[in-house]
C-alpha positions in Angstrom: 22.6 5.7 6.4 19.6 7.4 4.6 16.4 5.1 4.7 14.8 3.8 1.6 12.1 5.9 0.0 8.4 5.4 0.8 6.3 4.1 -2.0 2.7 4.5 -2.6 0.6 2.5 -5.0 -2.5 4.0 -6.6 -4.9 2.3 -9.0 -7.0 5.0 -10.7 -10.7 4.8 -10.5 -13.3 4.7 -13.2 -15.7 7.5 -14.0 -19.3 6.9 -14.6 -19.2 9.4 -17.5 -17.8 8.0 -20.7 -14.8 9.5 -22.2 -13.4 11.0 -19.2 -11.5 7.7 -18.0 -8.8 8.0 -20.7 -8.2 11.6 -19.9 -7.4 10.8 -16.2 -4.6 8.3 -17.1 -2.9 10.9 -19.1 -3.7 14.3 -17.1 -1.2 13.5 -14.2 0.9 16.6 -14.1 2.8 18.4 -11.3 0.4 19.9 -9.1 -2.2 17.0 -9.4 -3.5 15.8 -6.1 -4.2 12.2 -5.4 -5.6 11.9 -2.0 -3.0 13.4 0.4 -0.5 13.3 -2.1 0.6 16.2 -4.5 2.6 15.2 -7.6 5.7 17.1 -8.3 7.5 15.4 -11.0 7.3 12.3 -13.2 10.0 9.9 -12.5 9.3 7.1 -15.2 6.9 4.7 -16.7 6.7 1.2 -17.9 4.3 -1.7 -18.6 2.7 -1.6 -15.1 2.4 2.2 -14.6 3.8 5.4 -14.0 5.9 6.6 -11.2 5.9 10.2 -9.9 7.6 12.1 -7.2 5.0 13.6 -4.7 4.6 15.2 -1.4 2.6 13.6 1.5 0.8 16.6 2.9 -0.4 14.6 6.1 3.0 13.4 7.0 5.1 16.2 5.3 7.5 13.9 3.4 8.5 13.2 -0.1 7.2 9.9 -1.5 7.3 7.9 -5.0 4.0 7.2 -6.2 3.4 4.2 -8.6 0.1 4.7 -10.5 -1.7 2.0 -12.4 -3.6 3.8 -15.2 -7.3 3.4 -15.7 -6.8 1.3 -18.9 -4.8 -1.4 -16.7 -6.8 -0.9 -13.4 -10.0 -1.9 -15.2 -8.3 -5.3 -16.1 -8.9 -7.6 -13.1 -5.7 -9.5 -13.7 -3.5 -6.4 -14.1 -5.0 -5.0 -10.9 -4.4 -8.3 -9.0 -0.9 -8.3 -10.2 -0.5 -4.7 -9.1 -1.8 -5.6 -5.5 0.5 -8.6 -5.5 3.5 -6.4 -6.0 2.3 -4.0 -3.2 2.0 -6.9 -0.8 5.4 -8.4 -1.7 7.2 -5.1 -1.4 5.4 -4.5 2.1 6.6 -7.7 3.3 10.2 -6.8 2.7 12.4 -5.1 5.1 15.7 -3.9 3.9 17.5 -0.4 3.9 18.0 -0.6 0.2 14.4 -1.6 -0.7 11.5 1.1 -1.0 8.8 0.7 1.8 5.3 0.4 0.6 3.2 2.7 2.7 -0.1 2.9 1.0 -2.4 1.3 -1.6 -5.4 2.9 -2.9 -7.9 1.7 -5.4 -10.6 3.8 -7.4 -8.9 7.1 -6.7 -9.9 9.9 -9.0 -7.5 13.0 -9.4 
């Protein structure tokens, strides 16, 4: 039986320069690196973020990355909701549920 996919949660960080922040939430394309992860494809988007297929360069495995765009990451309530989602998923253990392997805040591509 195949294991559930690894899922990584990332909240994009703010720039100190005005005008750049919006571009970061829209500029995530294949080849973009977020920490040890290199994006390879967009999988979907919804009200709480965007999901990408990526490669974990350190552990040499494919992962799904859920990104909370900067516009939402700068909202304390949305960021707290995102973090609760990560913690809830990390507390579950079932072969048909993705495993949360990482949570990063204030990351800049």
